C-alpha positions as CSV (number, residue, x, y, z in Angstrom):
1,M,41.1,-30.3,2.2
2,S,43.9,-31.8,4.3
3,G,47.4,-30.6,3.6
4,A,50.7,-32.1,4.9
5,E,54.2,-30.8,4.5
6,K,56.5,-33.2,2.9
7,I,60.4,-32.9,2.6
8,I,61.7,-34.1,-0.7
9,V,65.2,-34.4,-2.3
10,V,65.2,-34.1,-6.2
11,Q,68.1,-35.2,-8.5
12,F,68.4,-33.2,-11.7
13,K,69.7,-34.5,-15.0
14,K,70.3,-33.3,-18.5
15,G,67.3,-34.0,-20.8
16,R,66.3,-32.8,-24.3
17,G,65.0,-29.5,-23.0
18,G,67.9,-28.7,-20.7
19,I,68.1,-29.6,-17.0
20,V,65.1,-31.6,-15.9
21,P,64.0,-33.1,-12.5
22,G,64.9,-36.9,-12.1
23,D,64.3,-39.1,-9.2
24,I,62.6,-37.9,-6.0
25,R,63.3,-39.1,-2.5
26,Q,61.4,-38.3,0.5
27,A,63.3,-37.3,3.8
28,S,62.2,-37.3,7.3
29,S,63.1,-33.7,8.2
30,A,64.7,-30.6,6.6
31,A,68.0,-31.3,8.2
32,S,68.0,-34.9,6.9
33,A,67.1,-33.6,3.4
34,E,70.1,-31.1,3.5
35,K,72.4,-33.9,4.4
36,I,71.1,-36.3,1.7
37,A,71.4,-33.6,-0.9
38,G,75.0,-32.7,0.2
39,A,76.0,-36.4,0.0
40,M,74.5,-36.8,-3.6
41,A,75.8,-33.5,-5.0
42,S,79.0,-35.0,-6.4
43,R,77.1,-37.7,-8.3
44,H,74.5,-35.6,-10.1
45,I,74.4,-32.4,-12.2
46,G,72.3,-30.9,-9.6
47,V,70.5,-31.9,-6.4
48,A,67.9,-29.9,-4.3
49,A,65.9,-30.3,-1.2
50,Y,62.4,-28.8,-0.9
51,A,59.5,-28.5,1.6
52,V,56.2,-28.8,-0.2
53,T,52.6,-28.9,0.9
54,V,50.6,-31.8,-0.4
55,D,46.8,-32.1,-0.4
56,E,46.4,-35.6,0.8
57,E,42.9,-35.9,-0.6
58,S,43.5,-34.7,-4.1
59,G,47.3,-35.2,-4.4
60,D,47.8,-31.7,-5.5
61,M,51.2,-30.1,-4.6
62,G,51.6,-26.5,-3.6
63,D,54.6,-24.5,-4.6
64,P,57.8,-26.0,-3.3
65,R,60.0,-24.1,-1.0
66,L,63.7,-24.5,-1.6
67,L,65.7,-25.5,1.4
68,V,69.2,-26.1,-0.2
69,S,70.5,-26.7,-3.7
70,H,73.8,-27.9,-5.3
71,G,74.9,-27.7,-8.9
72,E,72.4,-26.9,-11.7
73,I,68.7,-27.1,-11.0
74,T,65.6,-25.9,-12.6
75,D,62.1,-24.8,-11.4
76,L,59.9,-27.8,-10.3
77,M,56.7,-26.0,-11.1
78,P,57.3,-23.9,-14.3
79,D,54.6,-21.2,-15.2
């Protein structure tokens, strides 16, 4: 099992069940993700940057660690 930490920025939007994740963009670093999220904040209902460990063999994603959020967001991995 080989895990790698990825930094992602997620846009949130209104869906039928409330606030839902939208497009995901990968960032090169946590600082870059925070800057991207801040720049996108005024154009989306919510934006968040996360660090997440991904198993490169299976594609499984571990629990994301929130780095920064703006606006309304929801849990990426609900129970």
